[in-house]
C-alpha positions, 0 to 999 in steps of 0.5 A: 500500500502506498499513501501520497499526501498533497495539499499542505502549505502556509496559511494565516490563522483562521484560514483553511486548508484541505489535505488529500491522501491517495492510496493504492489499496483502499478497501481493507484499511483504516485511514488516519491523519496524524501530525507531528509538531516540532519537538513533539510526539506524533498525535492522531488528528482524525480517522475513518473506517471503510464505512465512513465512520469518523473519529476525531481528536478533541483538538480537531472536533468542530474544525476538521472534517475527514472524508473519503471518495471511494472512486478516487481511493482518496481521503481528505482532511478539511481543516478550518479555523486553523490555529498556529498550534496546528502547525506540523507535519501531517501524515496519512496513515493506514492500518488493518486493526481499528479506528484509533487516534493512537499512531501505533495502530497504523503501520503504513505511512505517507511521506508527510506534508507540511502545514504552517499556520501563522498568527 
């Protein structure tokens, strides 16, 4: 399975970005967005299962929306009302086990994409 992220960049606080992750094998995995800020550990942001059920970290609830397009084998993370503390590398991750915010549940990772939010 390969994961390819796109859509990162720089934005001012309050702005929006949409991240995309296209996979080469889609049906049998749970997919998540995980971020890592400088000097911090990776943390789960959002996850989605094959039925479209989503799960969010408290920091993402009400601001981020994860969705999927089965025909395109792509998952998205729409990020609104961005804050400087959202600045991080964002990784798309896949795993076979469960819908989880724990990065340890995912064993396949994209290369990561940078998101920078300025105040």
